[in-house]
C-alpha positions as CSV (number, residue, x, y, z in Angstrom):
1,M,-0.1,0.1,-0.2
2,N,1.6,3.6,-1.1
3,N,0.9,6.2,1.6
4,K,2.6,8.8,-0.3
5,P,0.8,12.1,0.9
6,I,-1.2,13.7,-2.0
7,K,-0.7,17.2,-2.9
8,A,-4.3,19.6,-2.9
9,N,-5.4,20.8,-6.4
10,F,-6.1,24.1,-7.1
11,G,-9.8,23.7,-7.0
12,K,-9.6,22.5,-3.6
13,R,-7.1,25.3,-2.3
14,L,-9.3,28.2,-4.1
15,V,-12.5,27.1,-2.1
16,A,-10.1,27.0,0.9
17,F,-9.1,30.7,0.5
18,L,-12.9,31.7,-0.5
19,I,-14.2,30.2,2.8
20,D,-11.6,31.8,4.9
21,F,-11.6,35.5,2.9
22,V,-15.7,35.3,3.5
23,I,-15.5,34.3,6.8
24,L,-12.7,36.7,7.6
25,S,-14.7,39.7,6.0
26,L,-17.7,39.2,7.6
27,I,-15.7,39.5,11.0
28,F,-13.8,42.7,9.8
29,M,-17.0,44.2,8.7
30,Q,-18.7,43.2,11.8
31,T,-16.1,44.6,14.2
32,L,-15.9,47.4,12.4
33,T,-19.6,48.3,12.7
34,R,-19.7,47.4,16.3
35,F,-16.8,49.6,17.4
36,D,-17.4,52.7,15.0
37,G,-18.6,54.4,18.0
38,F,-15.8,53.6,20.4
39,G,-13.3,55.7,18.9
40,I,-11.3,52.9,17.5
41,S,-9.4,53.8,14.2
42,P,-10.8,51.6,11.3
43,I,-7.0,51.6,10.1
44,V,-6.2,49.7,13.5
45,L,-9.4,47.3,12.5
46,L,-7.4,46.9,9.3
47,V,-4.1,45.7,10.8
48,I,-5.7,43.3,13.3
49,A,-7.7,41.9,10.4
50,L,-5.0,42.0,8.1
51,L,-3.0,39.6,10.8
52,C,-5.7,37.3,11.4
53,F,-5.2,36.6,7.7
54,C,-1.9,36.0,8.3
55,L,-2.5,34.1,11.2
56,R,-5.1,31.9,9.9
57,D,-3.2,28.8,9.1
58,T,-1.0,28.6,12.1
59,F,-3.2,26.2,14.2
60,G,-2.3,22.9,13.1
61,G,-1.3,23.8,9.3
62,A,-5.1,24.5,8.4
63,G,-7.8,27.6,8.7
64,I,-11.2,27.1,8.6
65,G,-11.5,27.1,4.7
66,K,-8.6,24.3,4.8
67,R,-10.4,22.0,7.5
68,I,-13.7,22.5,5.8
69,V,-12.3,20.9,2.1
70,G,-9.7,18.4,4.0
71,I,-6.3,20.2,3.0
72,A,-3.4,21.6,5.1
73,V,0.1,23.4,4.8
74,R,2.7,20.6,5.6
75,C,6.3,21.1,5.3
76,R,7.7,20.5,1.8
77,D,10.6,17.8,2.9
78,N,8.7,15.8,5.8
79,P,4.5,16.4,4.5
80,E,4.1,14.7,8.1
81,L,5.4,17.7,9.8
82,T,3.5,20.7,10.2
83,P,5.5,23.9,9.7
84,G,6.1,26.2,12.4
85,T,4.1,29.2,13.6
86,F,6.2,31.9,11.9
87,K,6.9,30.0,8.6
88,L,2.9,29.7,8.6
89,F,2.6,33.6,9.3
90,Y,5.4,34.2,6.6
91,R,3.8,32.1,4.2
92,N,0.5,33.7,4.4
93,I,2.0,37.1,3.9
94,F,2.4,36.8,0.3
95,T,-1.4,36.0,-0.1
96,F,-1.3,40.0,-0.4
97,A,-0.1,39.4,-3.8
98,W,-2.2,37.5,-4.9
99,P,-2.7,37.7,-8.5
100,L,1.3,36.8,-8.2
101,E,0.6,33.8,-6.3
102,M,-2.4,32.8,-8.8
103,V,0.1,32.7,-11.7
104,S,2.8,31.4,-9.7
105,L,0.4,28.7,-8.7
106,L,-0.7,28.0,-12.0
107,W,2.5,28.1,-13.7
108,N,4.5,26.2,-11.4
109,G,1.9,24.4,-8.9
110,I,3.3,26.0,-6.0
111,K,2.6,29.4,-4.6
112,I,5.4,32.1,-3.7
113,G,4.7,31.8,0.0
114,D,4.8,28.0,-0.2
115,M,8.5,28.0,-2.0
116,S,9.7,30.5,0.7
117,A,8.3,28.8,3.7
118,Q,9.6,25.3,2.3
119,A,5.8,24.0,2.7
120,D,3.0,22.7,0.5
121,V,-0.4,22.0,0.8
122,Y,-1.7,18.6,0.8
123,A,-4.8,16.4,1.1
124,T,-5.4,15.5,4.9
125,R,-8.2,13.1,3.9
């Protein structure tokens, strides 16, 4: 029996990203409207939202979207291991250059953030 890890396909990765994006956007919009009267700058709230977006995969290598579709970030050289928190955070910073990330994923099969963190995304079920 072959237990070789299976890389996540583009469709699952895209669906997971969209789920995370929608959830985090809804949370951000709710927070923005609820804290509007408290004198908290929308810029501060935006920075917090961006930090949350970068931290989304730092719990076991999978945010809500990845957990729903059954994929997770793992170390490229040993897919049994999850990269450390800093690597997962660093990997997600590149998401803000999403057009380049999308081209890289379609062209090379791996995102720039994954390359820089020596990680990849694998099916977990």
